N, C-alpha and C positions, 0 to 999 in steps of 0.2 A: 504494500500500499504505500504510495507516494503522494505527498502533499504538494500541489502546484503553488499554493499561497505561501507567502514568507511569514506574516505574523501568525503567532501561535495562539491556541486556545486552552485555557485552563477551566476545567470543569470541576465543581465541587461534589463530592460524594455525599449521600444522605438517603433518607428514605425513599425518595423519588428515582434513586439511581442505584438500587441494589440488585446483585445477582449478575451472574456472567452475561446472560442475554442482553440486559438493559446496558451494562457497561460496554459490551460489544457494539451495541447500536450507537452508543455515544461516540465511541472511538472511530467507528465508520463515518459518523455524521461529521466529525472534525475534531474531536477532543484529542489534544497531544499530551496533556499533563492532567492527572487527577489529584484533586486536593482532599486530604483527610483533615476535616476541621475539628480539632480536639477541644473545641469549645462545647461540642455535642457528642454523644454516643459513649459507648464503653469500649474498653480495649478490646473485648471480643468482637464487638461490631466492627472496629477498624482492622482488626487482623483478618476478618473474613473478607471485608472489602479490598484490602491490598492484595490478599491471596487471589481474588477474582480478577484484578487488574492484571496481575501476573500471568494468569490463565489466558486472558483476552489478548495480552501482548504476544503469546505464542500463537494464538489464532490468526491474528491479522499480519503477523511477520514483520512488525515494526516496533522499535523500542519506544516505551512509554514511560514517562516520569511519574513518580509519586511524591507529592509535597505534602509534608506533615506541617500543619499550621497550628502552633501552640497558642493557647488561649491567653497567656499573659495576665498581668494583674488587672483584670476587669473590676471596676469599683462598682459595687452595687448596694442598694438600700437593704435594710432589714424587712422584716414582715409587718403588716398591719392587722390589727385585731380583727377587722371585718374583711381582710383581703384587699381593700382598697379604700381610698379616701377621696373626697371631692374638695376642691380648693376654689378661691376666688381671689382675684387680684386685690392687692392691698392688705391682705390678712398676714399676721405674723405666723412664722413656722420655725420651730426650734429643732436643730440637728444636734444628736448627741451620741455617745458611745454605749448608752444603755441598751441591754438586750431585750428589755420589755417591748411588747408589740406596740407599734406606732398608732397614731390617730390624727385627726386634722389639726392638732396643736403642736406635735412633736413627732420626729422620726427618727428611728435608730440607724446609725450609719457605722457599721462595724470596721471602721478603717481610721486609726489614729492618725495615719499619714496625711489623710485629708485635712485634719484640723491643724496639723503642723504646717501645711502650706498655704492655708487661707490667709487672706489679707482683708481688712475693712474696705467694703465697696466692691470686693470681687464677686464675679458672676457664678453661680452654681447652676449647671444644666442638669436636668433630670429626664429620663426616658428619652434619649436622643434629641433633647432640646425642646420637647413638648412642654415641659414646665421650666420656668426660669425664676431663680431665687437671687436676691441681692443681699450680700452680708452686711449686717448692721454692726454686729459685735461678735467676738470670737475669743475662745480660749483653747487650752490644750485638750479639752474634751467636750467642747460644745460650740455651737454658732447660733446667733440669733439672726434670722433672715426675715425678708418680706417677700411675699409672692408677687412677681412682676406680671407673670403670664401663665396660663395652664389651668385646667380644670379638674383633671383626674390623675390619680397615681395608683399603681397596684404593687404587689410584692416584688422585690428583688429587681427593680428596674435600674438601669445604669446611671452612672453619675460621672460628670465631666466638669473640669475646672479650666475653662479657657484661659490661656496665656500664663498658667502657673505650672512650674515643674514640681512634681510630687516625688518626695523621697521615698520612693518604693522600689524594691528590687524588680527588675524586668522579669526574672525568672521566679515564679512561686514554687512552692513545694509540689504542687500538682503538675506544673510545667516540667519539673525535673523527672518526675515519675513517667510523664507522657514522653519525654524526650528519650529516655532510656528505652522504653518500649518501642518507640518508632524506630530507633536506630537498630534494635534487635530484629525488627521487621524488615530492614534493609531499604528504608525510604531513601530517595535520592536528594531531596531538598528539604531544608527545615527552615520554616518561617517564623520569626520572632515578633510577637505583637507588642504594640505600645513602646517602641524604641524610643528612648529620650536622649541617650548619650552614647559615645563610642564605647565606653566600658560596658554597656549592655551586650554589644556585638562580640566584645572580646571575651566576656564570660561565656556566651553561647559557643564561640569557637573553641574555648579550651575544653568544654564538655564534649563537643561533637569530635574533636581530634581527627578531622579529615575523613570521617565515615560518611559524610554527606556534605553538600554544599549549603551554605547559609544564605538566608534572605532577610533583609531588614524590611519590616512593614512600616512605612512612614505615615502616621496617623496622629502624631502629637506635634503641636506647633513649636515646641522645644526641640524637636529632632531637626527642625530646619536651621535652627541656630548653630547645630554641631553637624551639619550635613557632610562636610568634606571629610572630617574625622570618621563619621559613620560609614562613608563610602569606602575609606580605606580598608575597613575591616569586613566589608560585605561583598559577597560574589554576586548578588543581585538585590534590587529593591522593588517594593510594591507601593504604588501610589493608592493607599487604602482610604478611598474617599468617604467611607462611612463615618468613622470617628473624626477624621479630619474635617469633614463637612459640618459636624456638630461643634467643633472648637474654632473654626474660622467662619468669617461672614460668607454668605453664598457667593457674592462677587469675587471672593479671594480664591475659591477652590479651583476654577479652571486655570487661573494664573500660576497657582502653585503646581498644578499638574504639569503644566508646560516647563516650569522651572525644574521639577524633578526629572522629567523625562530628558531634558536637555543636559542636566548634570550627570545622569547615569550614561548617556550616550557619549558624552565628552570624556567620560572616565572609562568607557568601553566595558560596562558591565550591563547584563540584562535588565530591563525594567518592565514590570507588569502593571498595567492599569485595571483597577478592580473597583467593584461595588456599584450596584444598580445600573449596570450597562444595558441589560434588557429587563429591568425590574418588572415591567407590567406582563411580562410573559410568565410570570409566576402563576397567573391565572388566566392568561389571554393567549390564544394561539398565534397571535402576531404582535410585533413591538410597535410602539408609537413611533412616529417619524422623528420626533426629537431624540429617541433612544438610537435609532439607526444612524442619526447624524453624529451622536455621541461616540459610537463605535467607530465610525468613519474617521472622525477627528483624531482618535488616538493612532489609527492606522497611518494617516497622513503625517502625524508627528514622529512615526518610526518606532513606536513601542514594540518590544519584542513580543510580548503576549498580552492578552485580554482575558479577564476572568469572569466567570459566571459563578454567582453564589447560590441564592436561594432558587434561582431559575432552574438550576440542575439538581439541586439538593433536595429541595421539598416542593417544587412546582409541579403543576399539572402537565406541562409540556416540555419536559427536560430535553429530549431528543431534537424537538422542533427548535428550541432555543439555541442549541449548538449548531444546527444546520443553517439557521438564519444568520447567526454571527459568522459562519463559514462563508455564506454567500455575500454578506456585506463586505467582509475583508477582501474576497476574491474580485469583487466589482471595483472596489477602490484600487487595488493594485493593477487593474486594467486601465485605469485613467491615465491618459498620456502625460498629464502634469504630475502625477504621483511621484515619479522618481525625482524630479526636482525639488518638490516640497519635502519629501521623506529623507533625502540625502543632505538637508541643510546642515546638519551637525556631523562633524568628524572628530574622532578622537585625536589627541596630540601624539604623533609618532615618537616614541621614546626609546626605541631600540632597533637594531638592524632587522630584527625579525618583523617589527611594525612596517618597516620600509618595504621589505620584501612582499608582505601581505598587501600592502597599498599597491604595490606595483601588479600584484595578481589581480587585484580588483580592476585596475585599469585595463589591463590585457583582457579581461573577461568581458569588457564592453564591446569588443570586436565582434561583428555579426557572425563570424565563423565559430566563435566559441559556444559549445553547447552546455557545458557545466564545469564546475570546479571539483576537484576531488582533493580533500585534505586528509593525509595520513596523520593519526594522533594518538598518543597513548594516554595522556592526561586529559585532553580536550583543549588545552591552551591554544593550538593552532587554529582550531575551528572557531574558538572565542574570538580570536584576533580577526578572523576573517569575517565573522558575523558583524563585528564592530564597523567594518567598512561598507556594509550594506551592498555587496555586489548583486546585480540584477539577475544574473545567472544562478541557477540552483547550485547548492554546495552539498556534496556527499561528505560526510564526516566518516572516515573509515577507521575503525578502531577494533583491536583485539579484545577490548574489555567491554562487557555488556554494561557494567556499572557506569563507565564513561558514556557509553552511548545513550543510556537512559537519562543522564544529566544533561546531555546535549539537546534532548527533546524540547527544552524551554527556549532555545536560541533561535533568534530570527533568521529565517531562510536556510537553517541547517537540517539536512536529512541524515540522521545517524544510522549506520549500518555496522554490524559486526563482522569482521573478516579475520581470517587466519593471521597469526602474528608473522610478519616478514622480516627477514634478516638480509636478503639479497636486493639491492637497489634495482637490479634488473626486473625483478618481480612487480615494481611499482606501477608501470604502465599497464602490464597484463592485468592486474586486479583492478585497477582504475576503470579500464576499459569494460572489464566484465560487469562491474557493478553499475557502471552508467548505462550500459546496454540493457541490463537486467531491469533497471528502473524506468527504462523507457526514455532516458534523457538525451541519448547520443545516437544519431542515426549514422548510416555508412558515410565515412570519410569526414565526420565532424570532429572538431578539435576539442580536447579535454585538457584543461590546465591542472597540473599536479603539484601540490605543496606537500613537502615532507621534509624530515630532518635526518641527517646522518650524524653518527652511525645509526643504522636501523635498530629498532628494539630498544632504544635507550630514550627515556624522557628528555625533552629538550626542545628548544624553539625551532621552527621550520628554517631551514637554510638553503634549500634548493627549490627552484621552480622549473618544472619541465613541462613540455608540450607532448601529447600523444594524440593519435587519431584512431577513431573507430574504423575497423576494417571496412572496405568497400563492399565485402559481400559477407 
């Protein structure tokens, strides 16, 4: 199975996408990466889902990545005596650490870190911003607030403090257990939620120890202030517009999205745009025109991947959502102006290998080039090539299935597992075989080959060769 489009699709697993048959349908419809959301479900649920993804991978004959998304320190309210309360603007409301069930006068908030971060006049958002409180007075275990907007609250709704850094670890005890489980399951990527500082990613990397690639979810404004340092320690980032949209003004979100996509592309790491991309398809068989334009905009920006959340995890039309996203991406990439707009950002060349890869991308623009073939052990050569956004398809040829799976997230890269090679004379033969097998190269067409010598040793690409598919 070969993907003609370059931007990738991440589909979230959930009740609507359980079982081998459904996951296979999603993969055939266009899903390249499956996300296991550890905010929901048990370890047994995730183990079955990951096992099903691996079985589907064998059925479709194409490497598929699994992304484990850790919940992170999600801040939530306690419970209410009646399960919910009603509010009105102007009324006082106390927040405190008491475990007693809440009512319309006070709410229990079991997070002392929140009170440590509060400031007089600070805004407190509850239930994704549906309820807005303003802090009038606060102490180490309480806050007196006034309701500015909102009418209803129920148990365990989320809490956000826009503009304030919360002194809370990025990895909770639950996250550590989930991470150990996910790594034992052999996931390919691990995403860390609510990253605020570079040390959050440093801690994750120290725990992962290279067993998976790490991705930083940017959903806190404080992360924007430390973005360069976070990028230094991340192998990919996600523009997580859900919580980011709660803590930022609506008009700021599209601007920040473009800033993050640009920053990741200049750094040369993959970037995923996520949240509410086809939200209406949770219950509708077709998206809104605005949602279609939102997806298209991310493709024009050159994002590596776009993510579906509730649409594929709990929606009524999971396969249709993936298929429509696939169609939108494909149509945008057929636009004659797409290459000009998508290629607006280039990473800075900082090594001889970057210069060689840039030269390969320019050579690939020739009409006679059918595709590129990058031989890689660790995936770095393919990553460098994806950074350049070549318009011709890229085959990433690796002897490592683990490497091939990680590359499934990269823009325009088609990973394939091939036998380990030690003789440079085998490069052209294997590249031609794979290009013809994928239907990328016809008789006499040119294939550009990137590889590193000596063969079989990790290292940057240092040779660029040209091969031609046989005339017959």
